[in-house]
C-alpha positions as CSV (number, residue, x, y, z in Angstrom):
1,M,0.0,0.0,0.0
2,R,1.3,3.4,-0.9
3,V,1.4,5.9,1.9
4,R,1.6,9.6,1.1
5,R,2.6,12.2,3.7
6,R,3.3,15.8,2.9
7,G,5.4,16.8,5.9
8,T,6.8,20.2,6.4
9,V,10.1,21.2,4.9
10,A,11.6,20.4,8.3
11,A,10.3,16.9,8.6
12,T,12.0,15.5,5.6
13,A,15.3,17.1,6.3
14,A,15.3,15.5,9.6
15,L,14.8,12.2,8.1
16,A,17.8,12.6,6.0
17,L,20.0,13.1,9.1
18,L,20.0,9.8,10.9
19,L,20.3,7.5,8.0
20,G,24.0,7.1,7.7
21,A,25.5,3.7,8.5
22,C,26.8,3.6,12.0
23,S,27.1,1.0,14.7
24,E,25.4,3.1,17.3
25,P,22.6,5.7,17.3
26,G,24.7,8.5,18.6
27,T,25.5,10.5,21.7
28,V,24.1,13.5,23.5
29,P,26.3,16.3,24.9
30,E,25.8,17.5,28.4
31,P,22.2,18.7,28.9
32,D,21.5,22.4,28.8
33,P,20.1,23.6,32.2
34,T,17.4,25.7,30.6
35,P,13.9,24.8,32.1
36,A,11.6,22.7,29.9
37,S,8.8,24.4,28.1
38,E,5.2,23.1,28.3
39,S,4.3,24.3,24.8
40,S,5.7,24.8,21.4
41,S,6.5,28.1,19.6
42,T,3.1,27.8,18.0
43,G,1.4,28.3,21.3
44,R,-0.4,24.9,21.1
45,P,-0.2,22.7,24.2
46,S,2.2,19.8,23.6
47,T,3.6,16.8,25.4
48,R,6.4,17.8,27.7
49,P,9.8,16.6,26.2
50,T,12.0,14.3,28.0
51,T,14.9,16.9,28.0
52,P,15.0,20.6,28.6
53,V,14.0,23.0,25.9
54,A,17.3,24.8,25.1
55,D,15.8,27.6,22.9
56,P,12.1,28.2,23.4
57,A,12.1,30.9,20.7
58,H,13.1,28.2,18.2
59,A,11.2,25.2,19.6
60,V,8.6,23.1,17.9
61,D,6.3,20.4,19.3
62,P,8.3,17.5,20.8
63,P,7.7,14.4,18.8
64,G,6.8,11.9,21.6
65,K,7.6,8.2,21.2
66,R,7.6,6.8,17.7
67,K,4.4,5.0,16.8
68,D,4.5,4.9,12.9
69,R,6.4,2.5,10.7
70,L,9.9,3.4,9.3
71,W,10.7,4.2,5.7
72,S,13.9,3.8,3.7
73,A,15.6,7.0,2.5
74,D,16.3,6.1,-1.1
75,I,16.3,9.2,-3.2
76,L,16.9,12.9,-2.4
77,V,15.7,15.6,-4.8
78,Q,16.6,19.2,-4.5
79,W,15.5,22.4,-6.3
80,D,16.3,26.0,-5.9
81,Q,12.7,26.8,-5.0
82,A,9.5,25.1,-3.8
83,L,8.1,22.6,-6.3
84,P,4.4,23.0,-7.2
85,A,2.1,20.6,-5.3
86,S,0.9,19.3,-8.7
87,T,4.4,18.0,-9.5
88,I,4.7,16.4,-6.1
89,E,1.4,14.6,-6.7
90,K,2.7,13.3,-10.1
91,I,5.9,12.0,-8.3
92,E,3.8,10.2,-5.7
93,R,1.9,8.5,-8.4
94,L,5.0,7.1,-10.0
95,K,5.2,3.3,-9.9
96,G,7.8,2.5,-7.2
97,V,7.3,5.6,-5.1
98,A,6.1,4.4,-1.7
99,H,6.4,7.5,0.5
100,T,7.6,11.1,0.1
101,E,8.4,14.0,2.5
102,R,9.2,17.6,1.5
103,I,12.2,19.1,3.3
104,G,14.2,22.3,3.4
105,L,17.8,22.2,2.2
106,G,20.5,24.9,2.2
107,Q,24.3,25.2,2.3
108,V,26.3,27.2,4.8
109,S,30.0,28.0,4.6
110,L,31.9,27.2,7.8
111,E,35.7,27.6,7.8
112,N,35.9,27.1,4.0
113,R,33.6,24.0,4.1
114,V,30.3,24.2,2.4
115,L,28.0,22.0,4.5
116,T,24.4,21.1,3.9
117,V,21.8,21.9,6.6
118,A,18.3,20.4,6.6
119,S,15.3,21.9,8.3
120,V,13.1,19.2,9.7
121,D,10.1,18.1,11.7
122,P,11.7,15.7,14.2
123,G,8.7,13.4,14.4
124,A,8.3,12.9,10.7
125,Y,12.0,12.8,10.0
126,R,12.8,10.0,12.4
127,L,10.6,7.7,10.3
128,F,13.3,7.6,7.6
129,T,16.0,6.4,9.9
130,R,16.8,2.9,11.1
131,A,15.1,1.7,14.2
132,D,17.8,2.3,16.9
133,V,18.2,5.9,15.7
134,A,14.5,6.6,15.2
135,D,13.9,5.5,18.8
136,F,16.8,7.6,20.2
137,Q,14.2,9.8,21.9
138,E,16.5,12.4,23.5
139,A,18.1,13.4,20.2
140,W,14.7,14.2,18.7
141,D,13.5,16.1,21.7
142,R,16.7,18.2,21.6
143,V,16.2,19.0,17.9
144,A,12.6,19.9,18.6
145,G,13.8,22.2,21.5
146,G,15.9,24.3,19.1
147,E,19.3,22.4,19.1
148,M,21.2,20.9,16.2
149,A,22.0,17.3,15.4
150,T,25.2,16.5,13.5
151,D,27.9,13.9,13.5
152,K,30.9,13.8,15.8
153,S,33.4,14.8,13.2
154,I,31.7,18.1,12.4
155,G,31.1,18.8,16.1
156,K,34.8,18.2,16.9
157,R,35.9,20.4,14.0
158,L,33.5,23.3,14.4
159,A,31.9,23.5,17.8
160,D,33.4,25.9,20.3
161,K,34.0,25.0,24.0
162,D,30.4,25.5,24.8
163,G,29.2,23.2,22.1
164,M,28.0,26.0,19.8
165,I,28.3,26.2,16.0
166,R,27.7,29.4,14.0
167,L,25.9,28.7,10.8
168,G,27.6,31.1,8.4
169,S,30.3,33.8,8.3
170,D,28.1,36.8,8.5
171,D,28.0,38.7,11.8
172,A,24.3,38.1,12.0
173,A,24.5,34.3,11.3
174,P,22.6,32.3,14.0
175,T,24.6,30.2,16.5
176,L,23.1,26.8,17.6
177,H,24.0,24.4,20.3
178,V,24.8,20.8,19.3
179,G,22.2,18.8,21.1
180,A,23.0,15.4,19.7
181,Y,25.6,13.6,17.7
182,T,23.8,11.3,15.3
183,P,24.8,9.6,11.9
184,Q,23.6,11.6,8.9
185,I,22.3,10.4,5.5
186,P,24.6,11.0,2.6
187,T,24.9,14.7,1.5
188,I,23.2,16.0,4.8
189,D,25.6,17.4,7.4
190,M,23.4,19.0,10.0
191,V,19.7,18.9,11.0
192,V,17.7,21.6,12.7
193,N,13.9,22.1,13.2
194,T,11.7,24.2,10.9
195,A,11.7,27.1,13.4
196,W,15.2,27.9,12.4
197,A,14.7,28.2,8.6
198,D,14.0,31.9,8.5
199,D,17.1,32.7,10.6
200,I,19.4,30.7,8.5
201,E,17.8,32.2,5.4
202,M,17.0,28.8,4.0
203,A,14.5,28.1,1.3
204,T,11.6,25.9,2.4
205,D,10.0,23.0,0.6
206,N,12.9,22.9,-1.9
207,G,13.7,19.2,-1.3
208,L,11.9,15.9,-1.4
209,L,12.9,12.7,0.2
210,I,11.6,9.6,-1.5
211,S,11.3,6.0,-0.2
212,T,10.9,3.2,-2.8
213,D,10.6,0.7,0.0
214,D,11.4,-2.7,-1.5
215,I,12.0,-1.5,-5.1
216,S,15.4,-0.5,-6.5
217,P,15.7,3.3,-6.5
218,A,17.5,3.3,-9.8
219,S,14.5,1.8,-11.5
220,I,12.5,5.1,-11.2
221,R,15.4,7.5,-11.9
222,T,14.6,8.2,-15.6
223,P,10.8,8.9,-15.1
224,L,11.6,10.9,-12.0
225,E,14.1,13.1,-13.8
226,K,11.7,13.8,-16.6
227,L,9.1,14.9,-14.0
228,V,11.3,17.3,-12.0
229,G,13.2,18.8,-14.9
230,K,16.8,19.5,-15.7
231,D,17.3,22.1,-13.0
232,A,16.6,19.6,-10.2
233,S,19.2,17.4,-8.5
234,V,18.2,13.7,-8.2
235,Q,20.5,11.7,-6.0
236,M,20.4,8.0,-5.4
237,L,21.2,7.7,-1.7
238,D,22.2,4.1,-1.8
239,V,25.0,5.0,-4.3
240,A,25.9,8.1,-2.3
241,S,26.3,6.0,0.9
242,R,29.1,4.0,-0.9
243,L,30.8,6.7,-3.0
244,G,30.1,9.9,-1.0
245,L,28.0,11.4,-3.9
246,D,25.9,10.0,-6.7
247,P,28.2,10.4,-9.8
248,E,25.2,10.4,-12.1
249,A,23.5,13.3,-10.4
250,R,23.5,16.9,-11.4
251,L,24.2,18.4,-8.0
252,T,22.9,21.7,-6.5
253,A,24.3,24.0,-3.8
254,I,22.1,26.9,-2.6
255,P,24.3,28.9,-0.2
256,T,22.4,30.6,2.6
257,G,23.0,33.9,4.5
258,G,23.3,37.5,3.3
259,T,26.9,37.4,1.8
260,L,27.3,34.0,0.3
261,G,23.7,33.6,-0.7
262,S,23.5,36.9,-2.5
263,V,26.8,36.5,-4.3
264,V,26.6,32.8,-5.4
265,G,22.9,32.2,-6.0
266,T,22.2,28.7,-7.2
267,Y,25.3,26.6,-8.0
268,R,24.8,23.5,-10.1
269,Y,27.6,21.1,-10.9
270,R,28.6,17.5,-11.8
271,V,31.3,15.3,-10.4
272,I,34.0,14.5,-13.1
273,G,36.5,12.4,-11.1
274,G,39.8,13.1,-9.4
275,G,38.2,15.4,-6.9
276,R,37.2,17.7,-9.7
277,I,33.7,19.1,-10.5
278,A,32.2,20.8,-13.6
279,P,30.0,23.8,-12.7
280,D,27.2,24.8,-14.9
281,P,28.8,26.7,-17.8
282,A,26.2,29.4,-17.6
283,W,27.0,30.1,-14.0
284,V,30.7,30.3,-14.8
285,A,30.1,32.6,-17.7
286,A,28.0,34.9,-15.5
287,N,30.2,35.0,-12.5
288,I,33.9,34.1,-13.1
289,R,36.4,36.7,-14.4
290,T,40.1,37.1,-14.9
291,E,41.4,40.5,-14.0
292,V,44.6,42.3,-13.0
293,V,44.9,43.3,-9.3
294,P,47.7,45.1,-7.4
295,I,50.7,43.0,-6.2
296,L,49.4,39.6,-7.5
297,G,48.8,40.6,-11.2
298,S,46.3,38.5,-13.2
299,V,43.9,36.4,-11.1
300,T,40.7,34.4,-11.8
301,C,37.9,34.9,-9.2
302,H,34.2,35.6,-8.8
303,K,33.4,39.0,-10.3
304,D,32.0,40.3,-7.0
305,L,35.3,39.5,-5.2
306,F,37.4,41.9,-7.3
307,P,36.3,45.3,-5.8
308,Q,37.2,44.3,-2.3
309,L,40.3,42.3,-3.2
310,R,41.6,45.2,-5.3
311,A,40.8,47.7,-2.5
312,A,42.6,45.5,0.1
313,L,45.7,45.0,-2.0
314,L,45.8,48.7,-2.8
315,E,45.7,49.5,0.9
316,V,48.5,47.0,1.6
317,Q,50.6,48.8,-1.0
318,Q,49.8,52.2,0.4
319,L,50.9,51.0,3.9
320,G,54.3,49.9,2.5
321,L,53.4,46.2,3.1
322,A,53.5,44.9,-0.5
323,G,56.6,42.9,0.3
324,E,54.7,40.8,2.8
325,I,52.7,39.2,-0.1
326,H,54.7,37.0,-2.4
327,P,53.1,36.7,-5.9
328,G,55.1,33.5,-6.6
329,E,53.5,31.8,-3.6
330,Y,49.9,32.6,-4.6
331,A,47.9,29.4,-5.0
332,G,44.8,30.5,-6.7
333,C,41.3,31.8,-6.2
334,Y,38.8,30.0,-8.4
335,Y,39.3,26.2,-8.7
336,P,36.2,24.0,-9.1
337,R,37.1,20.9,-7.1
338,F,36.4,19.3,-3.7
339,I,38.5,19.8,-0.6
340,A,41.2,17.2,-0.8
341,N,40.1,13.7,0.1
342,T,36.5,14.8,0.6
343,T,33.3,15.3,-1.4
344,T,32.9,18.8,0.2
345,L,32.9,22.1,-1.7
346,S,35.0,25.0,-0.6
347,N,34.6,28.7,-1.2
348,H,37.3,28.3,-3.9
349,S,34.6,26.5,-6.0
350,F,32.8,29.8,-6.1
351,G,35.9,31.9,-6.7
352,L,35.4,33.6,-3.3
353,A,38.6,32.7,-1.6
354,L,42.3,33.0,-2.2
355,D,45.5,31.4,-0.8
356,L,48.6,33.6,-0.2
357,N,52.2,32.8,0.9
358,V,51.5,29.1,0.8
359,P,54.9,27.6,1.9
360,G,55.0,29.4,5.3
361,N,51.3,29.1,6.1
362,Q,50.3,25.5,6.1
363,R,47.1,24.1,7.7
364,G,47.2,23.6,11.4
365,S,50.1,26.1,11.9
366,V,50.2,29.6,13.4
367,G,51.7,30.7,10.0
368,E,54.0,33.5,9.0
369,M,51.3,35.7,7.5
370,S,51.8,39.4,8.4
371,R,49.2,40.3,10.9
372,A,49.1,43.8,9.5
373,V,48.1,42.4,6.1
374,V,45.5,40.2,7.9
375,S,44.1,43.3,9.5
376,V,43.7,45.1,6.2
377,F,41.9,42.1,4.6
378,K,39.6,41.9,7.5
379,T,38.8,45.6,7.2
380,W,37.7,44.9,3.6
381,G,35.4,42.1,4.5
382,F,37.6,39.0,4.4
383,A,37.7,36.2,6.9
384,W,41.2,34.8,7.7
385,G,41.8,31.0,8.1
386,G,44.3,31.7,10.8
387,D,41.5,32.5,13.2
388,W,39.8,29.1,12.8
389,R,39.9,26.2,15.3
390,Y,41.9,24.2,12.7
391,T,44.0,27.0,11.3
392,D,44.6,27.6,7.6
393,P,46.7,30.8,7.6
394,M,47.2,31.0,3.9
395,H,43.4,31.3,3.3
396,F,41.3,34.4,2.9
397,E,37.6,34.3,1.9
398,L,34.8,36.8,1.4
399,A,32.8,37.1,4.6
400,E,31.0,40.4,4.0
401,V,30.1,42.4,1.0
402,K,31.3,45.9,1.4
403,R,30.8,49.1,-0.6
404,V,34.1,50.0,-2.0
405,G,35.0,53.5,-1.2
406,S,34.2,52.9,2.5
407,A,35.7,50.0,4.3
408,S,33.2,50.5,7.1
409,G,30.2,50.3,4.8
């Protein structure tokens, strides 16, 4: 029997989270002492959660114990906007589609790693996870209470000493507490509830999780792609679980937040092997330029990076610091590939980062970069990798769009 459920954007995203193969359901950091709330942010009475509500302003109804059956997470579809309900109905009528859930998907840039965050309804999302994770009650209560769920590797890399992760490089980017470490489905890095979507500036209803139950997901790929159109990404999650990404998919990144979102827009690409990707030629033609800048000479970057890069380098010259930047040790700005040994995009994929004085500024080191040069770049809206928890002192990336002519504005 086919079961159809149209959950909120949040619900499906949550389901994507816990699916990854792991021998244990996950762990929960130390509980937040904030008192538990008796109601959700909607004002409707709800069952008291088993754990305290960490952020009442971003809480949704706690899910309670699981009662419904579980579904396999087989296919993830992503668009750059909400898909019409009529198209969803056609997808649900496809032979082989057993169950669907709409979700919210967006990408955030954290220390040069472009990570996918999903906005979910914890109660609906848990149904797309394996049984031990679906019944990991405290994790779902914490997500409902406004905390984040992610895997341990991301928490270890990005969380501060208080267990907080800031979702974006903008000053106004929201900061969330990691409430639970849980395995994620392929391509999803972090899960939050739907109450966070506006703050993160995520699109809603721009993703669809599909279960084919006992039918091979690949068997419906062709008719599904015809229905959703060429601008959608259709990923086979069984393939992604083995390879990191589905090599047959046309992938999509939709960066969130004021700076990255406004500059990048929708970024579509394909995997071409060897850690390389092939971005949509139309996006490249519209956004990537080769221009001459002070000190470095000819460089290839995103067109919106040049005004601030040129201003920063000109100020470095005017302060007599040009000798602190070595053109022969410049390692590039735009290069469309994954971070080494991963399937994760960096801001270099968008042409919004550059590496300077590479030999003396290796990852994990304090580096030899002139702090006066760093200060100038920060004034002109760049973040510096030397400030990160796992340092990358050669790296500068656009963190804030500024009006050239006024470094303060």
